[in-house]
C-alpha angles and dihedrals in degrees: 000000000000132000092275091064091055093042090053090050092053092050092051092049091050089051095047090046093050098239104302132140115280125186124183135173135213116235121264126233116272132213120264100170140354098296109008141062132246119249106285121248121185130235100257099221090054092050092047089056099040114015089228113142097183131100130261101012117135135205126214120191125189099193095186089065097028087235125146134190133189118215112215118219123240105253120183122225089246094052090045090053096047102034105016123223139230113267122229089240093055092046091054091046093050099042105032088230109127097184113085121172137181125249091260092049090048091055092053089046092053092048088054093048091048089060089060102033125044093191129061128183127217139142116297128194120310109262091236096046093124090066097051119108098188137074116268125233101263102219101086091051094045089051091051092052092049093048090047088062093053105037133052092232134018116200134189117247096180093106092053092049091046092052092049095046092047091071104069120218122221092261090053095048090050090052091049093048088055093049090047094047092051090049090050089053089052093053091049091052094047095048090052093048096039095104088059096048120089105177137046089237090058090059091048090050093056091055092044094051093048095047094051094040088055091051098253118143087246128249119004087214138358103295121238114222102171123176121195115325092004088078088069089069099079098209098032108156106157090103095185109110127106117260108240129208116253091026132106124240118209116205120195106181140152134176121221115223125176087350096303127115138231118200117189133157129194130170117213134182123245100219120330112349123226122248090252092051090049090050094051092045091048090051092052091044093052091047091048095056092043091052096046089052090062095064118108138131113278094027109141106242092219089054089049091055091046092051091047092053089052092051095046093047089052095055093042091054090047088057093050092247094117129033099180126048092220096052097118094174093056091045093055093041090064099028106031102160140065119277095227147012135182119267131206132090087352116052084223097040118179119245089208097249098280126171095223137030113258135199111271097034118126121203141160127244109205119163114177140176120207123190109177096181090057095040090237125135122165129177132165119191133182134178113237130194116205107224133190091265105030130307144311119218098217091191095036096113089069106088116239091210122126 
């Protein structure tokens, strides 16, 4: 990605917004332990508009004049010595924005803009905030509070950004293909070496070594290497148990490359699988291919979910896990998560709330069946690009076989 990519993104946001004032902030660094920070990860909307992967910067856009400013953070000499900091020259080079101001200058600028514009746009709360069980990065909320003191009205521009980011550009698709291909290579390596690996963490280590050796940033998310009953915990990431013969191991892994994520899941057998394990895996595999085949531009997303439910109910009934098609409790007991999510800079990228699938969207398809009392959890996940004529399974060259 070069500065032209980020400049184009700012222009498209200005056009969609109608020429208003938009102010966004980078994330700040967060605590990991008593006296040092966790590895920094940028707020994805801010990166998509600027290319800056450093904490505490801000972006001010006056859409009526198509003018942008970067606001440089205050970095002490001590912090600069220990942690380094992004130079103004590098920020300009990355973003294509040649106006960089201090925090004091930014406050004066915002006061001036507030005299001409009563409304300002920034990021509001995440739409699924009520389900989060972790502490949010504080900078978006702090910025909202500051803007609320200066402007008459503060409005959320998250939906506009989600809709724009949902349609991937050629550079983004290329980056995702590289992340996906690297992840596929990892799965091939691990499946070949699986008889030699004794613990979940050994599997994780194989992926980690390959990703970094190939120059990727590492994992796009904490990988899930779940043997046996651990696969029934959907976001299991302890990855510490011994791999046991006659059990399955579910691997949900994705590399991050140039900022973009892969997200692939396969379930493999440790030794010879049982007939029941093979039946459950076969059911998920059959459902997976049937659901992927549905995807095309113009497909109503509600219809997609309705068809998915029918397919999953069919395979669950075939396994004897459901006896009635309208038994919603049983359905969600054995298939408790969504069938798809968007994919891009965020592993769970928003698709912007559209009614229909559109060319350029990338999403996962990930049916799964989880039977805790039998210690069986199977999920198969691929990354799908919606094209003008149908779809392209970006991870389709990786076999879904057990």
